N, C-alpha and C positions, 0 to 999 in steps of 0.2 A: 600608456593608457590602453586598456583593452576595448575592442569594439563591442557593440551590443551583441552581435552574433557570437563572438568568442565567449562572452560572459554567459550567454544562454546555453551554449554547448557545454561549458564547464558545469553549469547547474544541472543540465540533463544527465551528464555523466555521473555527477555526484549523487543525484537521485537514484540512478540505476544501481550504483554501488551500494547505496544505503538500502535499497529494496532487496538486494541479495543478502545483506547482513540481517535484515528482518526475517527473511526466509530461514536463514541459518538459526536464528533465535528460536523459531517455531518448530523446526524439524528435529532439533537435538536439544536435550535438556542442558540448560546453561550450566548447571552444577557440575556436569561431567567435563566441561571444557576447562582449559587452562585458566587459573584464577587471574592471570594477567590480561587475558582477552575479554573476560566478562564485562568489566566497566566499559570497554571500547564498544562491545556489541550492544550494550544497553543504551548507548547514545544514538543508535540508528533511528529508532522511532521518533524521538523528539526532534532530531535534526531534519528528518524527512518532513514532519509536520511544519516545522519552521520554514523550510524552503518552499513548501507548497503554499503556505499562508503568505509568504513574501510575494510569490508570483501572482497569487490571486489578488492581493491588495494593490499590487503594481498595476494590473489591468483594470481593477476597480477604480483606481485613482485617475486613470486616463479617460474615463467616461466623462463627458461634459455635462450631460443632463441627468436628472434623477431617474428618468425613464430608462436611460441606457444603463445606469447603475443597477436598477431593479432587474433589467433584462439579464445583465451579467450574473447577478446572484441567482436568478431562476435557472439559467443555463448551467451554472456550477452545481447547484443542488440537484438538478435533473440528471446531470452526467454522473455525479457521485452515487445517486440512488440507483441508477441503471447498473453501474459497476457492482455496487453492494448486492443487489438482488441477483445479478448474474452469478457471482461467486457464491452466494448463499445457496442457490439452486445446484450449482456444480458440486459444492462440498456436501450438500444434503444428499445428493445422489450417490456420491462416493461413500459417505458414511453409511447410507442405507445398504449399499452393496457389501461393505465390510461387515456390517452387523449380520446380514443374511448369511454370508459365508462363515462367519464365526459361530453362528447358532447351529449350523448343520455340520456335524462331525462326519468324517469319511466313513462310509459303510452304514450310516444311519439313513433311513428314508426321510425325505424332506417333508 
């Protein structure tokens, strides 16, 4: 029987590997990849969400009172919104920079 720490480590490593697969899906067109790899890569997002949901509801179930359960939900939503908006800003700035560089050809005045 695995200890709780070993199980958590395994889940963390699995989530890390799945996050790399998710990046691979988004940086290269899936159609250009080997047809054998496509179904494997497409399972990364659903598996990542399933593992995240499992971990969330495991912690949620450990809360004894409704106040603690509500606090866990609020903390989870706040954390995810912070991550979402951080990456939205980062990607927005990157996109803006790429659009500006693409709009100005070499030799043309800006």
